[in-house]
N, C-alpha and C positions, 0 to 999 in steps of 0.2 A: 396459851398454846404456843409451842415452839415455832418460831417463824418459818422453819423449813418443813413443818408438818404438812403433809399432803393428805387430803381426805381419802378414806377407804372407798375406792371405786371398783366396780367389777364389770365384766362383760363389755357391752357396747359403750357404756359411760367411760370406762377406762381407756378403751381404744380411741374414743373421740378426744379425751383429754390429752393423751399422748400425741395424737395427730395434731391437735390444736397447738400445743407447746412446740412441737417439731416445726410446724409451719411458721409460727411466730419467730422462732429462733432463725429460720432461714430468711424471713423477711428482714430481720435486724441485720443479719450478716450481709444480705444483698445491699442494704443501705450503707453499711460501713464500708463495703468494697466499691461503692459508687455505681453499682449496676442499676439501682433505683435511687431517685433523688431522696436524700434523707428527710426532707420536709414533706414528701408525699405521704398523706395519711392512708391508713389501711381501713377499708370498710369490711367489717367482719360480721357475718350472720350471728345473731344471738348476743351481740355486744352493743351496749348503749353508746352511741357515738363512735366516731372513728378513733383508731389507735394512732397516736403520733409519737414518733421517736424523739427523745430529747437528746441531741447530739452530745451534750456535756457528760452523759452517763455512759458513753461508749468507750470506756477505758480499755487499755490493752489487756489487762488481767480479766476483766469481765467478758471481753470478746473471746479470749482463750477458753474461759469456762463454758461459754455458750457453744463454741465450736465442738468442744469435747462432749458436752451433753447432747448436742444434736447427732453426733456420730454414734453415741451409745443408744439413742432413741431409734436410730435407723435400724439397728439390729432387732429391736423389739417390733418395729413395724413390718420388717420383712419376715419375722418369725413370731407371729401372733400367739403361738402356744406358750411363749415365754412370759406373756403379760399376765401377771398374777397380782391382784390388788393387795395381797398381804405380803408381798415381797418388800422387805425393808430397804433394800438397795435401790429398787425402782422408785419407792416413795421418797427416799432421800434425794435421788436424782431429780425427780419432778418438782419437789419442793424448792430445791436450790435454783433450778432453772426458772421456775415461776418467780421466785424472789428477784432474780436478776432482771427478768422481763418486766416485772412490776416497777422496778426502779427506772428502767429505760423508758417505759411508757408513762410513768408517773401516776399509775392507778392500779387498783386491785384487779386480779383476774380470778374470780371465784369459779368453782366447778360444782356441778350438780346442785344439790339443795344446801350447799355449804353457806353458812353464815359466818362472815368474818368481820368482826368489829374493826373500825378504824384504829390503827395503832399510833399513839403519839410518838413523836420523835423528830429528829433533825437529819437533814442531808446537807453536807458541805462539800463543795468542790473548790479547790484552791490551786492556782497555777502561779509560779514565779520563775522569772528568768534567772534572777540572782537573789539569793536570800541572805541578808546581812543581819537581821534581827531575829525576832520570834514569829513563827507562824503556828498558830494553834487552831486545829479543826473544831474541837468541841471541848467545853469545860462543863462538867456536871458533878454534883455530889453523889448522885446515885442514878442508875438506869434500871427501872423496874423490869420485871419479866415481860410486860406487854410493850415496853418502850423499844424503840429502835434507833440506832445511830449508824450513819453511813458517812464515812469521810474518805475523800479521794483527793490526795494532795500530790503535787509534784514540784520540784524545783530543779532547774538545769544545773545551777551552781549553788552549793550551800557553803558559805564562808566558815572558817574554822570556829569563830565565835557565835555562829548562828545556831538556831534551834528550831526544828520542825517537829511539832507534836500533833499526832492524829487525834487523840482523845485524852483529856485530863479531867478526872472525876472531881469536880468541885461544887456541883449543883445537881438537881434531880432531873431525870428525863424519864417520862412515862408515869 
């Protein structure tokens, strides 16, 4: 299954999924902005255990994607007639937002009767003030269709002879 695939939902189930993701996006943005303490867990009806934000996953790029997705979902929530389960743009939007939120919460967020097997993979976050040598996020010979890789790297200063590599395929993932 494509990691961005979102299940085909209709009617109330689709509306509830959109509202759930919209609310989670808002909760993440509130924590990032400091309006709610980042370590404060969210108790959500229907979810086993509390959802806790992993601060290292709140990269600027991810927050920008979540902000844009939340704005798009607000249109759907204010105009429910636009909510169509077979809308590929909506399903892509929901799938991408769910993927970002799952990385932030460190767990899957299934919907409806959806069965999602755990996906093997790696997640790497690396930060450096000054990079003088090599910084490699992942080395893999192959990444299977079910595998996943997430690399978030940054360096304030990268020296001329330094190298920063996000993924280098030398071994198998998935």
